[in-house]
C-alpha positions, 0 to 999 in steps of 0.5 A: 729110351732116354731116361728123364734127367731128374730120375733117381738111379736104381739102388743096384746101380748105386751099389755097383758104382760105389763098389767100383769107386772103393775098388779103384781107391784101394787099388790106387792106395796100394799102387801109391803106398811106398815100401819101407826103406832099407837105407843105403851105404853112407857116403862122405858129405860134400866139402864146404868150399869156404871150409876147404879154403880155410884148411888150405891156409893152415901153414906148417911155417906158422905152426913151426913159429908157434912151437919154436916160440913156446920152446923159447920160454925154456921151462913152462912148468906150471909151478914157475908161475910163483917163481920170482927169480926166472930170467926175463921171457921165461917160465909159464907166465911169459908163455901165457902172456904170449899166447894171449897176445897171439889171440889178440893179434888174430882178433885184430886181423878179423876186426876184433871177431875174437873175445880174448879171455883168461880163466885165472885161479889159484890152485890150493896146496895139497898135502897128499902123498906124492902131491904135485902142487905143494904150495898155492899156485896161480894157473891161467887158461887163455882162450878166445871166443868166436861168437856165432852169428845166428842169435838162435844158435850162438849159444851152442859151442864147440871147443879145441884145446892143448896145454901150454905147460911143460915139464922135465924129469922132475915135477918141481923143476922150474928152471932147467930146460923143459922144451915141451915141443911135442908135449904139448906145444904141438897141441897149442899150435893146433888151437892157435892155427885153427883160430887163425884160419877159422876166424876169417869165416862166420858160423851160426854157432860159437867156437872156443879156442883154448890153451890150458895150463896145469895139465902136468900137475893133474889136469888142474887148468882144464878141470877148472875151465870144465867146471866153469863151463858146467856152472855157466851152462855152456852149451858145449857140444864137442871138445877136441883135446890135442896132446902130443900131436907132433908126429915124432921124427926120431931117426932110426925109429924103424922097429915095430911097434915104434914106427910112426905112421904120418897118415894117421892120428889116434882119437881116444874116446870114452865108452861109458860116460865118466859122470854116468849115474847108477841108473844110467849105467844100468840103462847102458848095460841093458841097451848094449850101448857101451860103445855109444857115449856122446864122446864116442859119437863125437869121435865118429863125427871126426871120422865122417869129417875126415872122409870129406876133406882128406883124400888119397893122392898119387904120384909117379914112382921114381925111376931107377937111378941112372935109368933113361926109361920113364916109370909110368907106375903110380904110387898111391899115398893114403889119405891122412885120417883119424883112427878110433881108439875105443878107450878114454886114454892111454895106459898110465896116462891122462889128458885134459879131455877127461876133465870135460868128460867128468863134467858131462861134456863130449870130449876126445883126445888126438894123439900121434900114432906112436909116442917116443917116451925118450922125448916126454917128461925127460931132462935134456941130455945124452945117455949112451948115445941116446938123446933125451928131451922133448926137443923141437928137432923131433917135431914134424910140422907138416904132420901137425898141420894135418892134425890142425886141418882135421880139428879145424874141419871138425870145428867148422862143420859142427859150428855150421851144422844145426844142433843135435836132434832132441828127445830121440826115441826108438819105438818098441811098442810092437814085436816086429822086425821094423824100426820106427824112430821119432825126435824133436828139432834142435833148439834154434834149428833153421826151418830148412833143417833135415834129418838123417837116420844112421845105423851100423851092425853091432860089431862095426865101429862106424856108421855104415848106412843111412836114410833121410827123413827130410824135414819129418820128425819120424822115420820107419825102416824095414830094418830090424831094431834088434840087429843094428845100432841106430842114431839120428843127426841133423843136416843143413842144406849144404850138407853139414851134419851134426853129431849123431844122437843115440835113441832111447827106447820108448814103449808107449801104449800097445794097441790091444788085439781085437776081441774075439766075436 
């Protein structure tokens, strides 16, 4: 019998139907709910064709010309800025004028895309024992600014520097030769060459190319510029200091530990921020974050960028002399790469990145693998058959070019990437073996910004694993927060990655267990 169309269904059938619907809904939810991710091994970001083309324009010949010109000023001692008896075209003032003219020439070639400036001040005389500046001395930092093209991101800055002053065996000697070819005309060449090749491109955020003075007297020039950056609220996300990056080529240096490795450059970074407060030091100790300062994360970014733009090569091994047999063996040539040194600087030495560290900025130092101290802070002379002095003949211009490429690639990547994620937290509400992180977008981040969580085991130097969060501002992982170190970075559609940001624990409100019935 067919029931009438308007007849109400029986209650029992209604309950059964409802149960069936609920059962199907729960089954569907179980089938569609995805398990928490455990991530995947990190791979190198894709190369940006425009950046790669710019790196190909880095010229060892240009670098040689820059270093040769700086050496020609005879003695670039900062104290010579006050001398009135120097020969024409010698001394630190002449060097500063030339560097400024070079920046202006680069600016002219890119339709005045660079703002060329000087940060000039007078360093007061010191009466302290062993003072290096004993009379008021003029110091000039010369720099050029490539402004970002995105109004929402142009305030963000990255900076590269080297120091153009030099010295010989005596701090106060302003007249005898102090070539300073490696220390640090090489670093200035990196800054100028980076400006030359990157000025042809446009970036959302700003790049600053610098040559400072006063380094040999106590980091005076960089200290003044870093204070200026702090007082003017520069949004300075990264400082790359290049000091002694000439790849010393002294003949016969074949005995460990003096063997130079032309495939590597050291990157020094502080573990504990120089300006950390007592409360911050306590938090760092509690978290075990001694190896995750902003400067250390910047150093890891340099490694990340290096993996994108430098690759191993191969060539046929040479056949034995006089042999008619072609040698089919291939010889692998390691990629040029940064080596992380987990300390602020070398023993008994200092560098201009420290000035920026002390003002709270992330800053690292690039230095060749093995320094030759016969060619640093030495009068030019020969003693017992050994040549002393920081001479042009010991600089490897191809090596400096590779250092310039690594610097330029890092600057370009960070200037292209979105800013660093803000207010990054790791939730510690519950006792469990999962990890949940939250964050907020960088200021001015484009709408197409995505985010990547990275991590490494606590005994590993660099990030090893990652998981994408897409455009979401939170991610939960099937990875124990107790066993690894996490960070979050921003990524744009082209794959440019920001510096990773370490999360701060956030306990929040724990949900109380249900009351017993």
